[in-house]
N, C-alpha and C positions, 0 to 999 in steps of 0.2 A: 521577583518572579510571581506571576499571576497563577493562582490555583484555579483549575478548571474541573468541574464535576464531570464524571464519565457520562452521565446522562445528557450533558450538553454536547458531547462529541458524537454520540450515536446519530446516524442519519446525515452526517456531514459528507460532502463530496470529497473524494480523494484524488489527488493529482501526483504525478511523479515529479521529481525535481527538474526534469526537462520540460515540464509543462503539459504533459499528456494526461488527459482525463483517464482515470483508472477505475473508479467505482464509488461505492458508498460504504461507510463504516456501519457494520451490523452489530458488533458485539465486542466487549473488552474481555480478554482472558486474564484472570488473576491466578497467581500461584504464591502460596504462603503469604497472603495479604499484600502482595506486590503486583504491580501491573507488569504482565509478561509479554502480551502481544495484543493485536487487534485482528478481528475477523472482518475481512472486507469482501463484499459482494462485488464481483467484477461485472462491469457493464460494457456493452458494445463490442468494438473490434478487439479489445484487450483479451477477450476469452480465447482467441487464437494464440495469444502469447503464452498462456498457461495451459495449453493442450485441452481446451474446451471445458475446464473446470468452472464451476459457478463462483468460486471464491478462493481466497488464500488467507493464510494467517501470517501477518507481518509482525515480526518481533519489534517490541517498542524501541529498541536501539536504532532501528532504521527509520524512525519517524523524525523528520527534520523540523516540522513546525505544525502547530495546531492553533488555528485562529478562526477566521471565517471559512477556511478550507483546511483540509488535512493534507500535508505534503510528506511523501515518503521518498526515500532514497531509491533510485532505480536499481541498485544492486540488491534490493530486497526481493525483487521479482525472480522467480525460479529460473526463467529462461533468459534473463537479461544478458549475461556474458555470451551465451551462444548466439543470440540475435545480433549482438554487436560484431561478433566474429564473422557471421554470414553476410552482414551488410557491408563489410569492408571490400573495397574494390580490388579486383585481382590484378596482379602485376604480370 
């Protein structure tokens, strides 16, 4: 397992696991000397997804990968289940 410094992660572009661009990592949240979550500044059309907020805090357990980009699980987004429900075709 490769160890990555938090300072190397700040500023990385964030994508969902479905490939949508989400934003940029702004800050790491630590609690009791452990990584608790990430503050992500939301860019572009994704602000509508989170009711116009500038950013979200994503718990670290929802991070799928950190390398050249930061990948989060779509279920980490506050409105993700509602959007999937609304997008379903009506019978």
